[in-house]
KOLGU-815948 format. One record per residue (C-alpha): x, y, z; residue in three letters. Coordinates in steps of 0.2 Angstrom, whole numbers, padded with zeros to 4 digits, always signed. Layout:
// KOLGU-815948
XYZala/...
// end
This chain:
// KOLGU-815948
+0698-0082+0621met/+0687-0097+0621ala/+0675-0087+0636tyr/+0677-0071+0621gly/+0670-0086+0607ser/+0657-0091+0619leu/+0650-0072+0623ile/+0652-0067+0605ile/+0642-0083+0602val/+0629-0079+0616thr/+0629-0062+0608val/+0622-0069+0592ile/+0611-0080+0600phe/+0602-0068+0607val/+0599-0056+0591leu/+0594-0073+0582ala/+0579-0078+0594ala/+0574-0059+0595gln/+0572-0062+0574gln/+0564-0078+0576ala/+0553-0067+0590arg/+0548-0057+0575lys/+0544-0072+0564arg/+0557-0067+0551ile/+0560-0080+0537arg/+0572-0093+0540glu/+0577-0084+0558ala/+0569-0100+0567thr/+0584-0112+0556leu/+0598-0098+0561val/+0593-0099+0579phe/+0592-0118+0576val/+0609-0119+0572ala/+0616-0106+0588leu/+0606-0116+0598ser/+0617-0131+0596leu/+0634-0123+0596val/+0627-0113+0609leu/+0624-0129+0620val/+0641-0135+0612ser/+0652-0123+0616met/+0647-0121+0636ile/+0650-0139+0635phe/+0666-0136+0629arg/+0670-0121+0639val/+0662-0122+0657leu/+0655-0138+0657leu/+0675-0145+0653ile/+0672-0161+0665asn/+0654-0166+0664gln/+0653-0175+0648ser/+0667-0182+0637pro/+0657-0187+0621phe/+0651-0168+0621met/+0669-0159+0625gln/+0676-0172+0610arg/+0664-0174+0597tyr/+0647-0159+0601gly/+0657-0147+0593phe/+0660-0155+0579ile/+0641-0162+0578leu/+0636-0143+0584ala/+0644-0137+0568phe/+0641-0149+0554ala/+0621-0149+0558val/+0622-0129+0559glu/+0631-0128+0543ser/+0618-0140+0536phe/+0604-0129+0543leu/+0613-0113+0536leu/+0612-0120+0520ala/+0593-0124+0519val/+0593-0106+0528ala/+0601-0097+0511val/+0593-0110+0497ser/+0577-0102+0506arg/+0580-0085+0503arg/+0588-0086+0484ile/+0574-0093+0481ser/+0562-0083+0489arg/+0573-0069+0479met/+0572-0077+0463arg/+0553-0076+0466ile/+0553-0059+0468ala/+0566-0055+0456gln/+0555-0063+0443lys/+0537-0057+0451arg/+0546-0039+0446ala/+0553-0041+0430glu/+0536-0050+0425thr/+0526-0034+0434glu/+0537-0020+0426ala/+0534-0027+0407asp/+0514-0028+0411tyr/+0502-0015+0409asp/+0492-0013+0424his/+0478-0005+0418leu/+0474-0017+0402cys/+0483-0031+0409gly/+0492-0031+0391ile/+0513-0028+0392leu/+0518-0011+0391asn/+0531-0002+0383arg/+0544-0011+0389arg/+0536-0027+0388gly/+0529-0023+0370trp/+0549-0022+0366gly/+0557-0035+0375lys/+0541-0047+0365lys/+0545-0038+0350ser/+0561-0044+0348ser/+0558-0060+0354glu/+0545-0065+0340leu/+0555-0055+0327ile/+0571-0064+0332glu/+0561-0080+0332leu/+0554-0075+0316his/+0573-0075+0309ala/+0575-0092+0314lys/+0560-0101+0308lys/+0552-0091+0295gly/+0532-0089+0291gly/+0524-0077+0292val/+0526-0060+0303leu/+0515-0046+0304cys/+0516-0031+0319leu/+0502-0021+0319met/+0502-0002+0325tyr/+0484+0006+0330ile/+0481+0025+0333asp/+0464+0030+0344leu/+0465+0045+0334asp/+0458+0058+0347asp/+0458+0048+0362phe/+0460+0062+0372lys/+0444+0069+0368gln/+0436+0056+0377ile/+0447+0058+0395asn/+0442+0077+0392asp/+0424+0076+0390asn/+0418+0061+0398tyr/+0433+0058+0413gly/+0449+0047+0415his/+0438+0034+0421ala/+0428+0031+0406val/+0443+0035+0396gly/+0453+0020+0405asp/+0436+0008+0404glu/+0438+0014+0384ala/+0456+0008+0385leu/+0453-0008+0394cys/+0440-0014+0380lys/+0451-0009+0366val/+0465-0020+0376ala/+0452-0035+0378ala/+0446-0033+0359ser/+0462-0037+0355leu/+0466-0051+0366lys/+0452-0058+0362ser/+0455-0061+0344ile/+0475-0066+0344val/+0484-0080+0347arg/+0493-0085+0365thr/+0509-0085+0356ser/+0505-0066+0349asp/+0509-0050+0358ala/+0496-0035+0362val/+0505-0020+0371gly/+0500-0002+0376arg/+0514+0009+0372leu/+0505+0024+0379gly/+0507+0042+0376ala/+0522+0048+0366met/+0525+0066+0371asn/+0537+0073+0355leu/
// end
């Protein structure tokens, strides 16, 4: 049983070493943790009479340090995942062309503003601006000019509203 465990830990150690060489994040912490466990297992299984201290306490210490390092690695990974999720959610709410809220983001933000108005009262104004015959700009002058026109309208609207207000682009609705 001890030799089987030693072989399993050695295989996992080699795999972790390969991942660490590829500079995969947190793989170095896992590699260090497994190094400690592997050394303690070697003393426990193969070098039985070499060090009574390692024989008795090495395994316990190795697993304690390994647990700490793995907790740090998992914590870092979860933190990076949360940051990536937040970034993805933010990107999903913005129109990348104009730098303002898209249909999804506008729906969320307007709901928040309406809810805030219901709680606190005050003045609430929702405006919808339709750029009449915008398709003709694209058809006559090209999409690059149309995109530039949209960006200028968005920039103008953003410049005249408060930071607590919302400006969004709903885009064309196919009816």
